[in-house]
N, C-alpha and C positions, 0 to 999 in steps of 0.2 A: 504494500500500500504506500502511496505517496504521503509523506509526512507534511502536516500543516506547518507552514513557515510563519515565523513572526514577521514584523516589519521593523526596519531600523531607521533611525536618524543618526548619522555619524558626521564627525568632522573629518575633512579630507586633507587638511594641511596643504603644503606646497610640496614639490618634488623632494626636497630634503627630508621629508617624513620617512622616505624609504631607507634612510641611513640612521634613523633615530631608533635605537634598540628598545627604549621603553615604550613609546607609543606603538611602534610596529608590533612589539610583543603583545600589547593589549588587544590590538585589532586581530592578531593571529589567534590569540586565545579565544576571543569572542567567536570567530568563525568556527573554531574547533568544537565549540559547545553547541552549535546549531546543527539541525539536520542538513544533509547535503541538498542544496537547491537543484531543482530541475532546470531552472533558468533564473536570471537576475534582471530586474527592471530598476534602473537608476534615474532619479530626477536630481540633476546637479544644479548648483548655483550658477554654473558657468554657461548655461544655455537657456537664455530667456528668449522665448519665441512664441508668438501667437499669430494665427491659431495653433493649436497643439501640433507638435511635430515629433516624429520618431526618427532615430538615427538610421543610417544605412545598416541593414541587417545581415549582409553577406559576410562570409568568413574572410579574414585577412584585410578588412577595411582599415585604412590608415588612421592612426590616432590623431587627435588634435593636441598640438603642443602649445597650449594657450597660456604661456608664461614667458618671462624674459629675465635675463641676468643670472641664470643658474649655470652650473657646470655643464659642459657640452654632452656629458654622458647621458643626461636626462632626455636629450633630444634624439638619442639613438635607441631608447627603450621601446620595446614592443609589448603588446598584449593581444595576441592573435586568438581571440575566442571563437568558438564555433558559430555556425549559421544560426541566426536568431529570427528567421523570417516567420516561423510558426508563432512565436510570441508577438511579433509585430502585427500579424493578422488578428491574433486574439485580442490584443489591446485595442486596435482600431475598431473591432466589432463591439467592444464594450462601451464605446462612447455614444452619446445620443446622436440621432440622425441630424440634429441641428448643428452639431460640432464637427466640422470638417477636420480630418486628421491628415496632415501632410507627411508623406514618407520621403525623407531627405535622401537623394540618390548617392551622396558621397560622404556625408559627415560621419566621422567615427566618434569614438569615446573621447571626451575631454578629461583633463586631469582630475576633475571632481569624481570621475568614475574609475579611470584606470590606475591612478596612484593607490587608493585604498585596496582595490581588487588585486593588484599585484602582490599585496601583503596577505590578504585574506584568502585568496584562491590563486596561488602563484602558478599553478599548472595551466591556467587559462583554458580549462576543458569544460567550462559551463557556458552556454549561450548567454550573452549579455546584450541588452537593448537599452538605449538611453531615450528618455522622453523629455521634451522641453518643459520649462517652467513657464506656463502661459499667462500668469498673472501673479501679482504680489498680494492679492486680497485674501486674507486667511480663510474666510468661509467658503470662497470658491475653491480654494485648494483642499479644504476638508471634503467638499463634495467630490472633487476629482479623486482624492484618495479613497473615498467610499466606493467609487466605481471599480477601483482596482482590488477591493478587498477579497473577492472570490478567487483571484489569482493565487492567493496564499494557500487555498485548499488544493491547488494544482501543483504545489511545490515551488512556486515562484517566490523568490526573496525580493520584496519591495524595499528600496533604499532611497531615503532622502539624504542627499549629500550636501553639507554646508559647512558651517562653523558657528558655534553658538555665540561667539563674539568675533568681530572681524574689523576692528577699527585700525586698519593698517596705517592710514595717514597720521594717526596719533601715537604710534609707537615711537619711543625714544631710542630703542636699540633693537637690533634684529639678531638675537641669540636665542637658540632653542630653550635655554634655561633662564631667560630674562624674567625679571619680576613682573607679575601681572599688574597693570595699572589699576587704580581704584575703580574706574568706570567698567573695566572688564570684570573685576571681582563682584561689583555691585550687580551688574546685569546677570552674571552667572548665578549668584545666590538667589536673586529674584526668580529666575527661571527654574532653578532646582526646586524651590519651594512650591511654585505653581505646578510643576510636573508631578511632584510628590502628592499633591492634592487632586490631580487630574483636572485642574482648573483651566479648561480650554478657553473660556471667555477672558480670563486674565491674560493668558498667553497671547490671545488675539488682540488685546488692547495694549500691546507693547509700546506703541508710539507715544502714548500718553501716560502709561502706568509704570513702565520699566525704568528703574534708575540706571544711569549710565548712558541713556540716549541723548543725542544721536551719536555719541562717540563710539559706543559699542557697535553700531551699525549705521555709518553714514549713508550707505546704501544697504538695502535689506535682503538681497537675494541669497545671502548665506544663512539667514534665519528662517525664511519662509518655507523651504522644503520640509521643515518640521511638520507643517500642517498637512502635507500629503501623507506623511507617516502616521500622524494621529488619525486622519480620515480613514486610513486602511486598517486601523485597529478594530477589533470586534466591538469594543466600547471605547470611543475616543476619550471619554471622561474617566475611565479607569486608570489609575496610576500605572505607568509602565516601569520597567527596570532601568535605572540610570547606570549603565554598564561600564562607562568610562567617565572619569572626571579629571580634574587638574588642568594645567595650562601648558601651552606650547608657544614660545615666543611671546608670552604674556596674554595669549588668546585662549579662551575656554574651549577645551576639546570635549566637553560633556556630550555624551552620546546616549541614545535612548533605544530600548527594545520594547515593543508593544506586542501583546498577544492578540 
């Protein structure tokens, strides 16, 4: 029988995450505790596109190296996952007739998908499809996640990939072990408490209620994939498991698993 998968919201870091033994170890351990997925569907902060779009699903599609200023080795990395066309067809069929789904002919996985997956599933032997982030409105993303919920019964791992704080312009130093700024700690603590209560309404009101704004998220695309994950939960208001916490370069890497 196919095991029912949870849904995840994870921080994806930048390519140097691949060389950080602590966070890599946490992601690797998380994957080891999960049932093996039949396929993986990722909604990443790095693909904002409306109407809803799906990545190219053929095997060997080129990755998107959507970053700059890092060691050249990261631009040579591969993640050649198998054909995901069956998942693409399934996801498209789950959307309402009023929502046109665009199948991108050439776009591969961006680093919000392939960086953490290289750690979690390094053999690249599971089909992976990326879906665009079509809006930043929390309740629309909750609805989108709810449409994906039944995929979990088919063994599909639904992943919202972002970063719980992402105030890059306001960081004073760029070291993996840098002290977290006050705005990052404040937002992280607020989110941790709201997640522990299952308080979706509070999480959705982050622009006005969350301490540390707008420094924690001068743009919000790294936070809002959380709502796709919550929408995919059996009960979005049931507290999930906060499976990773702490900071990386001063940013919160808090991650969530929902049943």
